[in-house]
C-alpha positions in Angstrom: 29.3 16.7 -66.5 27.6 19.0 -64.0 25.6 21.9 -65.4 26.4 25.2 -63.6 22.7 26.3 -64.0 21.4 23.4 -62.0 23.4 24.5 -58.9 22.0 26.7 -56.1 24.0 29.5 -54.4 24.1 29.6 -50.7 25.5 32.0 -48.1 27.4 29.9 -45.6 28.4 30.9 -42.1 30.9 28.6 -40.4 33.8 28.2 -38.0 37.0 26.2 -38.2 36.8 24.6 -34.8 39.1 24.8 -31.9 41.2 22.4 -29.9 43.1 23.5 -26.7 45.6 21.1 -25.2 43.9 18.1 -26.9 40.5 19.2 -25.6 38.0 19.8 -28.4 36.0 23.0 -27.7 34.4 23.0 -31.2 34.6 20.5 -34.0 33.9 23.1 -36.7 30.6 23.6 -38.4 28.9 25.2 -41.4 25.4 26.8 -41.5 23.7 27.5 -44.8 21.9 30.6 -43.8 20.5 31.9 -47.1 19.5 30.2 -50.4 20.1 32.8 -53.1 17.8 32.6 -56.0 16.1 35.0 -58.5 12.8 34.7 -56.6 14.3 36.8 -53.8 13.2 40.4 -53.9 16.1 42.7 -54.8 18.0 39.7 -56.0 20.3 42.0 -58.2 20.9 44.2 -55.2 21.9 41.2 -53.1 24.3 40.0 -55.8 25.8 43.5 -56.2 26.3 43.7 -52.4 28.1 40.3 -52.5 30.3 41.7 -55.3 31.0 44.8 -53.2 32.0 42.6 -50.3 34.1 40.5 -52.6 32.4 37.3 -51.5 32.6 36.0 -55.1 36.4 36.3 -54.9 37.1 34.8 -51.5 35.5 34.0 -48.1 35.5 36.7 -45.4 37.4 35.7 -42.2 37.2 39.0 -40.3 34.8 38.8 -37.3 33.7 42.5 -37.6 33.3 42.3 -41.4 31.0 39.2 -41.0 28.9 41.0 -38.4 28.7 44.1 -40.6 27.7 42.1 -43.7 24.9 40.2 -42.0 23.5 43.3 -40.3 23.6 45.3 -43.6 21.8 42.5 -45.4 19.1 42.3 -42.8 18.6 46.1 -42.9 18.8 46.5 -46.7 17.1 43.6 -48.2 13.6 43.2 -46.7 11.3 41.0 -48.6 8.5 43.5 -49.1 6.3 41.3 -51.3 6.1 38.6 -48.7 5.9 41.2 -45.9 8.8 39.8 -43.9 12.5 40.5 -43.3 15.3 38.6 -45.0 15.7 36.5 -41.9 13.2 36.2 -39.0 14.3 37.9 -35.8 14.9 34.5 -34.1 17.3 33.5 -36.8 19.2 36.8 -36.6 19.6 36.2 -32.8 20.9 32.7 -33.5 23.4 34.1 -36.0 24.6 36.7 -33.5 24.9 34.1 -30.8 26.8 31.8 -33.2 29.2 34.7 -34.0 29.9 35.4 -30.3 30.2 31.7 -29.3 32.6 30.8 -32.1 34.6 34.0 -32.5 37.7 32.2 -31.1 37.3 29.2 -33.4 37.9 31.3 -36.5 34.8 32.3 -38.4 34.1 32.6 -42.1 31.3 33.8 -44.4 31.4 32.4 -48.0 29.3 31.7 -51.0 28.9 28.1 -52.0 27.4 26.4 -55.0 25.6 23.1 -54.4 23.7 20.7 -56.6 19.9 20.6 -56.3 20.1 17.0 -55.0 22.7 17.8 -52.5 20.7 20.6 -50.9 21.7 20.8 -47.2 19.1 19.4 -44.9 19.3 19.2 -41.2 19.8 15.6 -40.0 16.9 14.2 -38.1 17.3 13.9 -34.4 18.1 10.5 -33.1 15.4 8.9 -31.0 16.5 8.9 -27.4 16.3 5.7 -25.5 15.9 5.9 -21.8 18.5 3.9 -19.8 17.2 2.6 -16.5 19.4 1.3 -13.8 18.1 -1.0 -11.1 19.7 -1.5 -7.8 18.7 -3.3 -4.6 17.4 -0.9 -1.9 19.5 -1.1 1.2 18.2 0.1 4.5 20.3 2.8 6.0 21.3 2.2 9.5 21.7 5.2 11.7 25.3 5.8 12.5 26.1 6.3 16.2 26.3 10.0 17.1 29.9 11.1 17.5 30.8 14.1 19.6 32.8 16.2 17.2 34.5 18.1 20.1 36.3 14.8 20.9 37.6 14.5 17.4 38.8 18.1 17.0 40.7 18.3 20.2 41.0 16.5 23.4 39.1 18.2 26.1 
């Protein structure tokens, strides 16, 4: 039995993916953009805002609504005690780029409960292994010079 209090609430931005004529443009993805916990300044205001946006009822699928929600959160809910914004400017730009790049995939913004143990972590990058090809060097022999006028037309 899973205890509801041991779960964390996340704001999730994702897309459904897109396939055109059998070609996969995007395989769909989810980004956990904010962990919501009582330690956040203005926690109750954030929860009220989610309630106003009806994110507790259902995900939001409208592109303009998603942009509006993210921009409002960034403007309204600064973390004054830590002296920073809700998201760093680099993250805001990444979210905006994601929205523009995936707007034809079908976007969504939702709240998700996850267990403490199942906290989303980025997967480590695979180590790249250089692949080297070896071939025998051949000397290039100069080709005889061909008069192109003779090829184009007989003169």
